PDB file of the backbone (N, CA, C, O) and the ligand in Angstrom, with CONECT records:
HET     ZN  A 101       1
ATOM      1  N   MET A   1       4.889  12.581 -14.290  1.00  0.00           N
ATOM      2  CA  MET A   1       4.141  11.545 -13.577  1.00  0.00           C
ATOM      3  C   MET A   1       3.817  12.056 -12.177  1.00  0.00           C
ATOM      4  O   MET A   1       4.712  12.540 -11.483  1.00  0.00           O
ATOM      5  N   PRO A   2       2.547  11.961 -11.740  1.00  0.00           N
ATOM      6  CA  PRO A   2       2.187  12.399 -10.388  1.00  0.00           C
ATOM      7  C   PRO A   2       2.890  11.549  -9.328  1.00  0.00           C
ATOM      8  O   PRO A   2       3.182  10.371  -9.533  1.00  0.00           O
ATOM      9  N   LYS A   3       3.144  12.180  -8.208  1.00  0.00           N
ATOM     10  CA  LYS A   3       3.870  11.503  -7.123  1.00  0.00           C
ATOM     11  C   LYS A   3       2.993  11.415  -5.874  1.00  0.00           C
ATOM     12  O   LYS A   3       2.029  12.163  -5.703  1.00  0.00           O
ATOM     13  N   MET A   4       3.368  10.470  -5.010  1.00  0.00           N
ATOM     14  CA  MET A   4       2.735  10.331  -3.698  1.00  0.00           C
ATOM     15  C   MET A   4       3.840  10.168  -2.666  1.00  0.00           C
ATOM     16  O   MET A   4       4.975   9.818  -2.990  1.00  0.00           O
ATOM     17  N   LYS A   5       3.480  10.430  -1.420  1.00  0.00           N
ATOM     18  CA  LYS A   5       4.431  10.200  -0.335  1.00  0.00           C
ATOM     19  C   LYS A   5       4.209   8.806   0.227  1.00  0.00           C
ATOM     20  O   LYS A   5       3.080   8.321   0.297  1.00  0.00           O
ATOM     21  N   ALA A   6       5.285   8.180   0.621  1.00  0.00           N
ATOM     22  CA  ALA A   6       5.218   6.872   1.273  1.00  0.00           C
ATOM     23  C   ALA A   6       6.261   6.854   2.382  1.00  0.00           C
ATOM     24  O   ALA A   6       7.253   7.581   2.329  1.00  0.00           O
ATOM     25  N   VAL A   7       6.026   6.024   3.375  1.00  0.00           N
ATOM     26  CA  VAL A   7       7.007   5.822   4.441  1.00  0.00           C
ATOM     27  C   VAL A   7       7.537   4.405   4.282  1.00  0.00           C
ATOM     28  O   VAL A   7       6.775   3.439   4.327  1.00  0.00           O
ATOM     29  N   GLN A   8       8.824   4.290   4.101  1.00  0.00           N
ATOM     30  CA  GLN A   8       9.424   2.980   3.840  1.00  0.00           C
ATOM     31  C   GLN A   8      10.567   2.711   4.814  1.00  0.00           C
ATOM     32  O   GLN A   8      11.097   3.616   5.459  1.00  0.00           O
ATOM     33  N   VAL A   9      10.921   1.439   4.892  1.00  0.00           N
ATOM     34  CA  VAL A   9      12.168   1.064   5.560  1.00  0.00           C
ATOM     35  C   VAL A   9      13.112   0.609   4.445  1.00  0.00           C
ATOM     36  O   VAL A   9      12.734  -0.225   3.622  1.00  0.00           O
ATOM     37  N   PRO A  10      14.323   1.141   4.408  1.00  0.00           N
ATOM     38  CA  PRO A  10      15.232   0.842   3.298  1.00  0.00           C
ATOM     39  C   PRO A  10      15.831  -0.566   3.357  1.00  0.00           C
ATOM     40  O   PRO A  10      16.243  -1.121   2.339  1.00  0.00           O
ATOM     41  N   ARG A  11      15.871  -1.123   4.546  1.00  0.00           N
ATOM     42  CA  ARG A  11      16.462  -2.459   4.735  1.00  0.00           C
ATOM     43  C   ARG A  11      15.939  -3.025   6.047  1.00  0.00           C
ATOM     44  O   ARG A  11      15.397  -2.291   6.874  1.00  0.00           O
ATOM     45  N   ALA A  12      16.098  -4.302   6.232  1.00  0.00           N
ATOM     46  CA  ALA A  12      15.651  -4.926   7.473  1.00  0.00           C
ATOM     47  C   ALA A  12      16.289  -4.226   8.668  1.00  0.00           C
ATOM     48  O   ALA A  12      17.509  -4.077   8.737  1.00  0.00           O
ATOM     49  N   GLY A  13      15.455  -3.803   9.597  1.00  0.00           N
ATOM     50  CA  GLY A  13      15.953  -3.139  10.797  1.00  0.00           C
ATOM     51  C   GLY A  13      16.309  -1.681  10.588  1.00  0.00           C
ATOM     52  O   GLY A  13      16.797  -1.031  11.512  1.00  0.00           O
ATOM     53  N   GLY A  14      16.072  -1.145   9.379  1.00  0.00           N
ATOM     54  CA  GLY A  14      16.428   0.239   9.083  1.00  0.00           C
ATOM     55  C   GLY A  14      15.414   1.225   9.665  1.00  0.00           C
ATOM     56  O   GLY A  14      14.340   0.841  10.129  1.00  0.00           O
ATOM     57  N   GLU A  15      15.786   2.497   9.626  1.00  0.00           N
ATOM     58  CA  GLU A  15      14.915   3.561  10.116  1.00  0.00           C
ATOM     59  C   GLU A  15      13.863   3.894   9.062  1.00  0.00           C
ATOM     60  O   GLU A  15      14.128   3.781   7.865  1.00  0.00           O
ATOM     61  N   PHE A  16      12.671   4.304   9.498  1.00  0.00           N
ATOM     62  CA  PHE A  16      11.647   4.763   8.566  1.00  0.00           C
ATOM     63  C   PHE A  16      12.128   6.025   7.859  1.00  0.00           C
ATOM     64  O   PHE A  16      12.824   6.852   8.449  1.00  0.00           O
ATOM     65  N   GLU A  17      11.751   6.164   6.586  1.00  0.00           N
ATOM     66  CA  GLU A  17      12.070   7.377   5.837  1.00  0.00           C
ATOM     67  C   GLU A  17      10.895   7.716   4.929  1.00  0.00           C
ATOM     68  O   GLU A  17      10.245   6.833   4.369  1.00  0.00           O
ATOM     69  N   VAL A  18      10.633   9.028   4.793  1.00  0.00           N
ATOM     70  CA  VAL A  18       9.565   9.505   3.915  1.00  0.00           C
ATOM     71  C   VAL A  18      10.164   9.689   2.525  1.00  0.00           C
ATOM     72  O   VAL A  18      11.184  10.358   2.357  1.00  0.00           O
ATOM     73  N   VAL A  19       9.511   9.084   1.528  1.00  0.00           N
ATOM     74  CA  VAL A  19       9.999   9.155   0.149  1.00  0.00           C
ATOM     75  C   VAL A  19       8.835   9.534  -0.775  1.00  0.00           C
ATOM     76  O   VAL A  19       7.669   9.466  -0.387  1.00  0.00           O
ATOM     77  N   GLU A  20       9.173   9.925  -1.978  1.00  0.00           N
ATOM     78  CA  GLU A  20       8.164  10.137  -3.010  1.00  0.00           C
ATOM     79  C   GLU A  20       8.256   8.990  -3.991  1.00  0.00           C
ATOM     80  O   GLU A  20       9.346   8.552  -4.358  1.00  0.00           O
ATOM     81  N   ARG A  21       7.104   8.511  -4.410  1.00  0.00           N
ATOM     82  CA  ARG A  21       7.030   7.440  -5.420  1.00  0.00           C
ATOM     83  C   ARG A  21       6.014   7.833  -6.469  1.00  0.00           C
ATOM     84  O   ARG A  21       5.108   8.623  -6.202  1.00  0.00           O
ATOM     85  N   GLU A  22       6.161   7.288  -7.654  1.00  0.00           N
ATOM     86  CA  GLU A  22       5.157   7.517  -8.681  1.00  0.00           C
ATOM     87  C   GLU A  22       3.857   6.835  -8.265  1.00  0.00           C
ATOM     88  O   GLU A  22       3.873   5.740  -7.702  1.00  0.00           O
ATOM     89  N   ILE A  23       2.748   7.481  -8.544  1.00  0.00           N
ATOM     90  CA  ILE A  23       1.444   6.885  -8.238  1.00  0.00           C
ATOM     91  C   ILE A  23       1.186   5.786  -9.261  1.00  0.00           C
ATOM     92  O   ILE A  23       1.188   6.049 -10.463  1.00  0.00           O
ATOM     93  N   PRO A  24       0.962   4.548  -8.793  1.00  0.00           N
ATOM     94  CA  PRO A  24       0.753   3.444  -9.744  1.00  0.00           C
ATOM     95  C   PRO A  24      -0.596   3.517 -10.437  1.00  0.00           C
ATOM     96  O   PRO A  24      -1.534   4.129  -9.926  1.00  0.00           O
ATOM     97  N   GLU A  25      -0.688   2.901 -11.582  1.00  0.00           N
ATOM     98  CA  GLU A  25      -1.947   2.780 -12.309  1.00  0.00           C
ATOM     99  C   GLU A  25      -2.618   1.476 -11.887  1.00  0.00           C
ATOM    100  O   GLU A  25      -1.943   0.486 -11.606  1.00  0.00           O
ATOM    101  N   ALA A  26      -3.942   1.480 -11.845  1.00  0.00           N
ATOM    102  CA  ALA A  26      -4.692   0.257 -11.539  1.00  0.00           C
ATOM    103  C   ALA A  26      -4.587  -0.686 -12.736  1.00  0.00           C
ATOM    104  O   ALA A  26      -4.891  -0.301 -13.866  1.00  0.00           O
ATOM    105  N   GLY A  27      -4.159  -1.913 -12.485  1.00  0.00           N
ATOM    106  CA  GLY A  27      -4.071  -2.909 -13.548  1.00  0.00           C
ATOM    107  C   GLY A  27      -5.419  -3.554 -13.806  1.00  0.00           C
ATOM    108  O   GLY A  27      -6.393  -3.253 -13.115  1.00  0.00           O
ATOM    109  N   PRO A  28      -5.489  -4.435 -14.789  1.00  0.00           N
ATOM    110  CA  PRO A  28      -6.750  -5.123 -15.082  1.00  0.00           C
ATOM    111  C   PRO A  28      -7.275  -5.849 -13.848  1.00  0.00           C
ATOM    112  O   PRO A  28      -6.541  -6.576 -13.179  1.00  0.00           O
ATOM    113  N   GLY A  29      -8.558  -5.638 -13.560  1.00  0.00           N
ATOM    114  CA  GLY A  29      -9.184  -6.286 -12.414  1.00  0.00           C
ATOM    115  C   GLY A  29      -8.838  -5.662 -11.074  1.00  0.00           C
ATOM    116  O   GLY A  29      -9.226  -6.193 -10.034  1.00  0.00           O
ATOM    117  N   GLN A  30      -8.117  -4.547 -11.073  1.00  0.00           N
ATOM    118  CA  GLN A  30      -7.700  -3.893  -9.832  1.00  0.00           C
ATOM    119  C   GLN A  30      -8.386  -2.535  -9.689  1.00  0.00           C
ATOM    120  O   GLN A  30      -8.896  -1.972 -10.657  1.00  0.00           O
ATOM    121  N   VAL A  31      -8.385  -2.028  -8.463  1.00  0.00           N
ATOM    122  CA  VAL A  31      -8.772  -0.646  -8.223  1.00  0.00           C
ATOM    123  C   VAL A  31      -7.600   0.049  -7.534  1.00  0.00           C
ATOM    124  O   VAL A  31      -6.803  -0.588  -6.845  1.00  0.00           O
ATOM    125  N   ARG A  32      -7.509   1.350  -7.729  1.00  0.00           N
ATOM    126  CA  ARG A  32      -6.501   2.129  -6.995  1.00  0.00           C
ATOM    127  C   ARG A  32      -7.223   2.881  -5.892  1.00  0.00           C
ATOM    128  O   ARG A  32      -8.275   3.478  -6.122  1.00  0.00           O
ATOM    129  N   ILE A  33      -6.654   2.850  -4.688  1.00  0.00           N
ATOM    130  CA  ILE A  33      -7.269   3.478  -3.516  1.00  0.00           C
ATOM    131  C   ILE A  33      -6.429   4.673  -3.092  1.00  0.00           C
ATOM    132  O   ILE A  33      -5.216   4.565  -2.911  1.00  0.00           O
ATOM    133  N   ARG A  34      -7.090   5.810  -2.936  1.00  0.00           N
ATOM    134  CA  ARG A  34      -6.447   6.961  -2.302  1.00  0.00           C
ATOM    135  C   ARG A  34      -6.556   6.720  -0.803  1.00  0.00           C
ATOM    136  O   ARG A  34      -7.635   6.860  -0.226  1.00  0.00           O
ATOM    137  N   VAL A  35      -5.449   6.361  -0.175  1.00  0.00           N
ATOM    138  CA  VAL A  35      -5.440   5.950   1.227  1.00  0.00           C
ATOM    139  C   VAL A  35      -5.619   7.174   2.127  1.00  0.00           C
ATOM    140  O   VAL A  35      -4.920   8.179   1.990  1.00  0.00           O
ATOM    141  N   GLN A  36      -6.577   7.059   3.053  1.00  0.00           N
ATOM    142  CA  GLN A  36      -6.832   8.127   4.014  1.00  0.00           C
ATOM    143  C   GLN A  36      -6.392   7.736   5.423  1.00  0.00           C
ATOM    144  O   GLN A  36      -6.129   8.601   6.259  1.00  0.00           O
ATOM    145  N   ALA A  37      -6.311   6.432   5.683  1.00  0.00           N
ATOM    146  CA  ALA A  37      -5.840   5.951   6.980  1.00  0.00           C
ATOM    147  C   ALA A  37      -5.211   4.577   6.773  1.00  0.00           C
ATOM    148  O   ALA A  37      -5.682   3.785   5.957  1.00  0.00           O
ATOM    149  N   CYS A  38      -4.150   4.305   7.513  1.00  0.00           N
ATOM    150  CA  CYS A  38      -3.447   3.027   7.385  1.00  0.00           C
ATOM    151  C   CYS A  38      -3.033   2.551   8.764  1.00  0.00           C
ATOM    152  O   CYS A  38      -2.398   3.283   9.523  1.00  0.00           O
ATOM    153  N   GLY A  39      -3.400   1.315   9.081  1.00  0.00           N
ATOM    154  CA  GLY A  39      -2.975   0.728  10.329  1.00  0.00           C
ATOM    155  C   GLY A  39      -1.591   0.113  10.188  1.00  0.00           C
ATOM    156  O   GLY A  39      -1.192  -0.301   9.100  1.00  0.00           O
ATOM    157  N   VAL A  40      -0.877   0.058  11.277  1.00  0.00           N
ATOM    158  CA  VAL A  40       0.409  -0.632  11.316  1.00  0.00           C
ATOM    159  C   VAL A  40       0.307  -1.632  12.458  1.00  0.00           C
ATOM    160  O   VAL A  40       0.081  -1.255  13.607  1.00  0.00           O
ATOM    161  N   CYS A  41       0.476  -2.911  12.132  1.00  0.00           N
ATOM    162  CA  CYS A  41       0.234  -3.954  13.122  1.00  0.00           C
ATOM    163  C   CYS A  41       1.510  -4.764  13.383  1.00  0.00           C
ATOM    164  O   CYS A  41       2.592  -4.445  12.891  1.00  0.00           O
ATOM    165  N   HIS A  42       1.337  -5.806  14.166  1.00  0.00           N
ATOM    166  CA  HIS A  42       2.485  -6.635  14.548  1.00  0.00           C
ATOM    167  C   HIS A  42       3.189  -7.240  13.339  1.00  0.00           C
ATOM    168  O   HIS A  42       4.416  -7.331  13.324  1.00  0.00           O
ATOM    169  N   SER A  43       2.430  -7.656  12.323  1.00  0.00           N
ATOM    170  CA  SER A  43       3.097  -8.245  11.150  1.00  0.00           C
ATOM    171  C   SER A  43       3.962  -7.202  10.432  1.00  0.00           C
ATOM    172  O   SER A  43       4.952  -7.563   9.796  1.00  0.00           O
ATOM    173  N   ASP A  44       3.605  -5.921  10.524  1.00  0.00           N
ATOM    174  CA  ASP A  44       4.473  -4.883   9.945  1.00  0.00           C
ATOM    175  C   ASP A  44       5.772  -4.753  10.734  1.00  0.00           C
ATOM    176  O   ASP A  44       6.832  -4.512  10.157  1.00  0.00           O
ATOM    177  N   VAL A  45       5.690  -4.910  12.029  1.00  0.00           N
ATOM    178  CA  VAL A  45       6.905  -4.874  12.850  1.00  0.00           C
ATOM    179  C   VAL A  45       7.823  -6.030  12.458  1.00  0.00           C
ATOM    180  O   VAL A  45       9.031  -5.851  12.303  1.00  0.00           O
ATOM    181  N   VAL A  46       7.236  -7.214  12.299  1.00  0.00           N
ATOM    182  CA  VAL A  46       8.020  -8.382  11.900  1.00  0.00           C
ATOM    183  C   VAL A  46       8.662  -8.148  10.528  1.00  0.00           C
ATOM    184  O   VAL A  46       9.805  -8.537  10.288  1.00  0.00           O
ATOM    185  N   THR A  47       7.896  -7.499   9.627  1.00  0.00           N
ATOM    186  CA  THR A  47       8.411  -7.194   8.289  1.00  0.00           C
ATOM    187  C   THR A  47       9.561  -6.200   8.360  1.00  0.00           C
ATOM    188  O   THR A  47      10.610  -6.421   7.755  1.00  0.00           O
ATOM    189  N   THR A  48       9.375  -5.120   9.086  1.00  0.00           N
ATOM    190  CA  THR A  48      10.421  -4.089   9.128  1.00  0.00           C
ATOM    191  C   THR A  48      11.691  -4.603   9.797  1.00  0.00           C
ATOM    192  O   THR A  48      12.792  -4.143   9.494  1.00  0.00           O
ATOM    193  N   GLU A  49      11.531  -5.555  10.701  1.00  0.00           N
ATOM    194  CA  GLU A  49      12.710  -6.113  11.363  1.00  0.00           C
ATOM    195  C   GLU A  49      13.358  -7.235  10.555  1.00  0.00           C
ATOM    196  O   GLU A  49      14.419  -7.730  10.935  1.00  0.00           O
ATOM    197  N   GLY A  50      12.737  -7.644   9.448  1.00  0.00           N
ATOM    198  CA  GLY A  50      13.336  -8.659   8.591  1.00  0.00           C
ATOM    199  C   GLY A  50      13.171 -10.071   9.103  1.00  0.00           C
ATOM    200  O   GLY A  50      13.991 -10.939   8.805  1.00  0.00           O
ATOM    201  N   LEU A  51      12.117 -10.315   9.875  1.00  0.00           N
ATOM    202  CA  LEU A  51      11.933 -11.635  10.482  1.00  0.00           C
ATOM    203  C   LEU A  51      11.148 -12.594   9.599  1.00  0.00           C
ATOM    204  O   LEU A  51      11.142 -13.798   9.855  1.00  0.00           O
ATOM    205  N   PHE A  52      10.471 -12.072   8.542  1.00  0.00           N
ATOM    206  CA  PHE A  52       9.844 -12.934   7.547  1.00  0.00           C
ATOM    207  C   PHE A  52      10.886 -13.258   6.482  1.00  0.00           C
ATOM    208  O   PHE A  52      11.612 -12.361   6.054  1.00  0.00           O
ATOM    209  N   PRO A  53      10.983 -14.514   6.041  1.00  0.00           N
ATOM    210  CA  PRO A  53      11.963 -14.836   4.991  1.00  0.00           C
ATOM    211  C   PRO A  53      11.527 -14.310   3.625  1.00  0.00           C
ATOM    212  O   PRO A  53      10.333 -14.232   3.336  1.00  0.00           O
ATOM    213  N   GLY A  54      12.496 -13.950   2.794  1.00  0.00           N
ATOM    214  CA  GLY A  54      12.238 -13.618   1.404  1.00  0.00           C
ATOM    215  C   GLY A  54      11.609 -12.260   1.144  1.00  0.00           C
ATOM    216  O   GLY A  54      11.050 -12.049   0.068  1.00  0.00           O
ATOM    217  N   ILE A  55      11.679 -11.334   2.090  1.00  0.00           N
ATOM    218  CA  ILE A  55      11.093 -10.000   1.893  1.00  0.00           C
ATOM    219  C   ILE A  55      12.092  -9.120   1.150  1.00  0.00           C
ATOM    220  O   ILE A  55      13.282  -9.106   1.462  1.00  0.00           O
ATOM    221  N   SER A  56      11.583  -8.387   0.162  1.00  0.00           N
ATOM    222  CA  SER A  56      12.440  -7.450  -0.558  1.00  0.00           C
ATOM    223  C   SER A  56      12.315  -6.053   0.055  1.00  0.00           C
ATOM    224  O   SER A  56      11.264  -5.687   0.579  1.00  0.00           O
ATOM    225  N   TYR A  57      13.379  -5.296  -0.016  1.00  0.00           N
ATOM    226  CA  TYR A  57      13.446  -3.933   0.517  1.00  0.00           C
ATOM    227  C   TYR A  57      13.939  -2.999  -0.584  1.00  0.00           C
ATOM    228  O   TYR A  57      14.647  -3.451  -1.483  1.00  0.00           O
ATOM    229  N   PRO A  58      13.588  -1.709  -0.545  1.00  0.00           N
ATOM    230  CA  PRO A  58      12.802  -1.054   0.489  1.00  0.00           C
ATOM    231  C   PRO A  58      11.370  -1.561   0.530  1.00  0.00           C
ATOM    232  O   PRO A  58      10.838  -2.054  -0.464  1.00  0.00           O
ATOM    233  N   ARG A  59      10.761  -1.432   1.697  1.00  0.00           N
ATOM    234  CA  ARG A  59       9.419  -1.958   1.941  1.00  0.00           C
ATOM    235  C   ARG A  59       8.560  -0.893   2.617  1.00  0.00           C
ATOM    236  O   ARG A  59       9.012  -0.220   3.543  1.00  0.00           O
ATOM    237  N   VAL A  60       7.340  -0.746   2.160  1.00  0.00           N
ATOM    238  CA  VAL A  60       6.401   0.182   2.784  1.00  0.00           C
ATOM    239  C   VAL A  60       5.481  -0.629   3.680  1.00  0.00           C
ATOM    240  O   VAL A  60       4.647  -1.383   3.177  1.00  0.00           O
ATOM    241  N   PRO A  61       5.611  -0.493   5.000  1.00  0.00           N
ATOM    242  CA  PRO A  61       4.722  -1.229   5.896  1.00  0.00           C
ATOM    243  C   PRO A  61       3.299  -0.683   5.820  1.00  0.00           C
ATOM    244  O   PRO A  61       3.064   0.429   5.346  1.00  0.00           O
ATOM    245  N   GLY A  62       2.365  -1.489   6.294  1.00  0.00           N
ATOM    246  CA  GLY A  62       0.966  -1.059   6.322  1.00  0.00           C
ATOM    247  C   GLY A  62       0.187  -1.758   5.242  1.00  0.00           C
ATOM    248  O   GLY A  62       0.370  -1.477   4.057  1.00  0.00           O
ATOM    249  N   HIS A  63      -0.679  -2.663   5.632  1.00  0.00           N
ATOM    250  CA  HIS A  63      -1.438  -3.441   4.658  1.00  0.00           C
ATOM    251  C   HIS A  63      -2.918  -3.424   4.985  1.00  0.00           C
ATOM    252  O   HIS A  63      -3.695  -4.152   4.368  1.00  0.00           O
ATOM    253  N   GLU A  64      -3.319  -2.606   5.944  1.00  0.00           N
ATOM    254  CA  GLU A  64      -4.726  -2.501   6.330  1.00  0.00           C
ATOM    255  C   GLU A  64      -5.098  -1.032   6.199  1.00  0.00           C
ATOM    256  O   GLU A  64      -4.746  -0.203   7.038  1.00  0.00           O
ATOM    257  N   VAL A  65      -5.827  -0.728   5.114  1.00  0.00           N
ATOM    258  CA  VAL A  65      -6.066   0.676   4.799  1.00  0.00           C
ATOM    259  C   VAL A  65      -7.545   0.970   4.643  1.00  0.00           C
ATOM    260  O   VAL A  65      -8.356   0.071   4.423  1.00  0.00           O
ATOM    261  N   ALA A  66      -7.880   2.243   4.760  1.00  0.00           N
ATOM    262  CA  ALA A  66      -9.204   2.750   4.424  1.00  0.00           C
ATOM    263  C   ALA A  66      -9.015   3.968   3.531  1.00  0.00           C
ATOM    264  O   ALA A  66      -8.094   4.762   3.724  1.00  0.00           O
ATOM    265  N   GLY A  67      -9.895   4.101   2.561  1.00  0.00           N
ATOM    266  CA  GLY A  67      -9.772   5.228   1.649  1.00  0.00           C
ATOM    267  C   GLY A  67     -10.877   5.222   0.621  1.00  0.00           C
ATOM    268  O   GLY A  67     -11.947   4.650   0.826  1.00  0.00           O
ATOM    269  N   THR A  68     -10.591   5.875  -0.497  1.00  0.00           N
ATOM    270  CA  THR A  68     -11.569   6.053  -1.565  1.00  0.00           C
ATOM    271  C   THR A  68     -10.984   5.561  -2.878  1.00  0.00           C
ATOM    272  O   THR A  68      -9.836   5.861  -3.206  1.00  0.00           O
ATOM    273  N   ILE A  69     -11.768   4.814  -3.620  1.00  0.00           N
ATOM    274  CA  ILE A  69     -11.320   4.362  -4.941  1.00  0.00           C
ATOM    275  C   ILE A  69     -11.202   5.569  -5.861  1.00  0.00           C
ATOM    276  O   ILE A  69     -12.162   6.322  -6.027  1.00  0.00           O
ATOM    277  N   ASP A  70     -10.028   5.756  -6.460  1.00  0.00           N
ATOM    278  CA  ASP A  70      -9.852   6.892  -7.370  1.00  0.00           C
ATOM    279  C   ASP A  70      -9.508   6.467  -8.795  1.00  0.00           C
ATOM    280  O   ASP A  70      -9.338   7.313  -9.673  1.00  0.00           O
ATOM    281  N   GLN A  71      -9.404   5.151  -9.027  1.00  0.00           N
ATOM    282  CA  GLN A  71      -9.194   4.689 -10.407  1.00  0.00           C
ATOM    283  C   GLN A  71      -9.612   3.222 -10.512  1.00  0.00           C
ATOM    284  O   GLN A  71      -9.334   2.415  -9.625  1.00  0.00           O
ATOM    285  N   LEU A  72     -10.278   2.902 -11.604  1.00  0.00           N
ATOM    286  CA  LEU A  72     -10.689   1.515 -11.879  1.00  0.00           C
ATOM    287  C   LEU A  72      -9.822   0.936 -12.981  1.00  0.00           C
ATOM    288  O   LEU A  72      -9.583   1.584 -14.000  1.00  0.00           O
ATOM    289  N   GLY A  73      -9.352  -0.290 -12.775  1.00  0.00           N
ATOM    290  CA  GLY A  73      -8.637  -0.987 -13.832  1.00  0.00           C
ATOM    291  C   GLY A  73      -9.608  -1.577 -14.845  1.00  0.00           C
ATOM    292  O   GLY A  73     -10.815  -1.631 -14.612  1.00  0.00           O
ATOM    293  N   ALA A  74      -9.064  -2.014 -15.964  1.00  0.00           N
ATOM    294  CA  ALA A  74      -9.897  -2.599 -17.022  1.00  0.00           C
ATOM    295  C   ALA A  74     -10.689  -3.781 -16.474  1.00  0.00           C
ATOM    296  O   ALA A  74     -10.152  -4.620 -15.752  1.00  0.00           O
ATOM    297  N   GLY A  75     -11.959  -3.835 -16.823  1.00  0.00           N
ATOM    298  CA  GLY A  75     -12.786  -4.979 -16.470  1.00  0.00           C
ATOM    299  C   GLY A  75     -13.434  -4.918 -15.100  1.00  0.00           C
ATOM    300  O   GLY A  75     -14.194  -5.821 -14.751  1.00  0.00           O
ATOM    301  N   VAL A  76     -13.163  -3.884 -14.309  1.00  0.00           N
ATOM    302  CA  VAL A  76     -13.779  -3.784 -12.983  1.00  0.00           C
ATOM    303  C   VAL A  76     -15.200  -3.277 -13.134  1.00  0.00           C
ATOM    304  O   VAL A  76     -15.433  -2.213 -13.707  1.00  0.00           O
ATOM    305  N   LYS A  77     -16.167  -4.059 -12.607  1.00  0.00           N
ATOM    306  CA  LYS A  77     -17.574  -3.701 -12.765  1.00  0.00           C
ATOM    307  C   LYS A  77     -18.297  -3.520 -11.431  1.00  0.00           C
ATOM    308  O   LYS A  77     -19.322  -2.840 -11.375  1.00  0.00           O
ATOM    309  N   ASP A  78     -17.779  -4.115 -10.361  1.00  0.00           N
ATOM    310  CA  ASP A  78     -18.497  -4.097  -9.092  1.00  0.00           C
ATOM    311  C   ASP A  78     -18.155  -2.897  -8.209  1.00  0.00           C
ATOM    312  O   ASP A  78     -18.745  -2.735  -7.141  1.00  0.00           O
ATOM    313  N   TRP A  79     -17.215  -2.057  -8.638  1.00  0.00           N
ATOM    314  CA  TRP A  79     -16.798  -0.901  -7.847  1.00  0.00           C
ATOM    315  C   TRP A  79     -16.867   0.345  -8.711  1.00  0.00           C
ATOM    316  O   TRP A  79     -16.856   0.270  -9.940  1.00  0.00           O
ATOM    317  N   SER A  80     -16.939   1.501  -8.043  1.00  0.00           N
ATOM    318  CA  SER A  80     -17.003   2.775  -8.752  1.00  0.00           C
ATOM    319  C   SER A  80     -16.004   3.745  -8.138  1.00  0.00           C
ATOM    320  O   SER A  80     -15.673   3.649  -6.956  1.00  0.00           O
ATOM    321  N   GLU A  81     -15.527   4.682  -8.957  1.00  0.00           N
ATOM    322  CA  GLU A  81     -14.691   5.747  -8.408  1.00  0.00           C
ATOM    323  C   GLU A  81     -15.493   6.494  -7.355  1.00  0.00           C
ATOM    324  O   GLU A  81     -16.673   6.786  -7.552  1.00  0.00           O
ATOM    325  N   GLY A  82     -14.855   6.799  -6.249  1.00  0.00           N
ATOM    326  CA  GLY A  82     -15.520   7.496  -5.145  1.00  0.00           C
ATOM    327  C   GLY A  82     -16.044   6.573  -4.071  1.00  0.00           C
ATOM    328  O   GLY A  82     -16.415   7.046  -2.997  1.00  0.00           O
ATOM    329  N   ASP A  83     -16.093   5.257  -4.317  1.00  0.00           N
ATOM    330  CA  ASP A  83     -16.543   4.316  -3.276  1.00  0.00           C
ATOM    331  C   ASP A  83     -15.564   4.339  -2.105  1.00  0.00           C
ATOM    332  O   ASP A  83     -14.347   4.337  -2.294  1.00  0.00           O
ATOM    333  N   ARG A  84     -16.118   4.362  -0.891  1.00  0.00           N
ATOM    334  CA  ARG A  84     -15.281   4.255   0.320  1.00  0.00           C
ATOM    335  C   ARG A  84     -15.022   2.784   0.573  1.00  0.00           C
ATOM    336  O   ARG A  84     -15.957   1.983   0.551  1.00  0.00           O
ATOM    337  N   VAL A  85     -13.767   2.408   0.814  1.00  0.00           N
ATOM    338  CA  VAL A  85     -13.410   1.001   0.970  1.00  0.00           C
ATOM    339  C   VAL A  85     -12.410   0.818   2.102  1.00  0.00           C
ATOM    340  O   VAL A  85     -11.715   1.750   2.506  1.00  0.00           O
ATOM    341  N   GLY A  86     -12.361  -0.405   2.598  1.00  0.00           N
ATOM    342  CA  GLY A  86     -11.366  -0.798   3.567  1.00  0.00           C
ATOM    343  C   GLY A  86     -10.752  -2.110   3.131  1.00  0.00           C
ATOM    344  O   GLY A  86     -11.439  -2.952   2.552  1.00  0.00           O
ATOM    345  N   VAL A  87      -9.478  -2.297   3.397  1.00  0.00           N
ATOM    346  CA  VAL A  87      -8.763  -3.489   2.947  1.00  0.00           C
ATOM    347  C   VAL A  87      -8.049  -4.100   4.151  1.00  0.00           C
ATOM    348  O   VAL A  87      -7.376  -3.403   4.910  1.00  0.00           O
ATOM    349  N   GLY A  88      -8.210  -5.421   4.309  1.00  0.00           N
ATOM    350  CA  GLY A  88      -7.528  -6.128   5.383  1.00  0.00           C
ATOM    351  C   GLY A  88      -6.321  -6.876   4.875  1.00  0.00           C
ATOM    352  O   GLY A  88      -5.829  -6.620   3.776  1.00  0.00           O
ATOM    353  N   TRP A  89      -5.854  -7.792   5.673  1.00  0.00           N
ATOM    354  CA  TRP A  89      -4.679  -8.591   5.340  1.00  0.00           C
ATOM    355  C   TRP A  89      -4.921  -9.420   4.090  1.00  0.00           C
ATOM    356  O   TRP A  89      -5.969 -10.054   3.968  1.00  0.00           O
ATOM    357  N   HIS A  90      -3.994  -9.427   3.179  1.00  0.00           N
ATOM    358  CA  HIS A  90      -4.004 -10.332   2.036  1.00  0.00           C
ATOM    359  C   HIS A  90      -2.577 -10.513   1.584  1.00  0.00           C
ATOM    360  O   HIS A  90      -1.709  -9.696   1.895  1.00  0.00           O
ATOM    361  N   THR A  91      -2.332 -11.580   0.852  1.00  0.00           N
ATOM    362  CA  THR A  91      -0.967 -11.831   0.380  1.00  0.00           C
ATOM    363  C   THR A  91      -0.888 -11.736  -1.122  1.00  0.00           C
ATOM    364  O   THR A  91       0.186 -11.918  -1.696  1.00  0.00           O
TER     365      THR A  91
HETATM  366 ZN    ZN A 101      -2.075  -6.598   9.963  1.00  0.00          ZN2+
END
């Protein structure tokens, strides 16, 4: 299985650590993005410090990314592999 690097916090208030994870597959209705840039904002600080209730760890901060679509999930029609995209806050 191909791997990617990620930076995670192992627990609330923990130190950042670089880890390898399996590259996920795009599920139905989803696209997979090869991330080229990722912002880290105040809500990531709150997350890494454990100030939001109910967060599971380890956690990879960063939810605002820019990159290129490299895989389409089943049923995706409005996007194509190679499209440049940006993603903002979502839950
Ligand atoms: Zn943000």
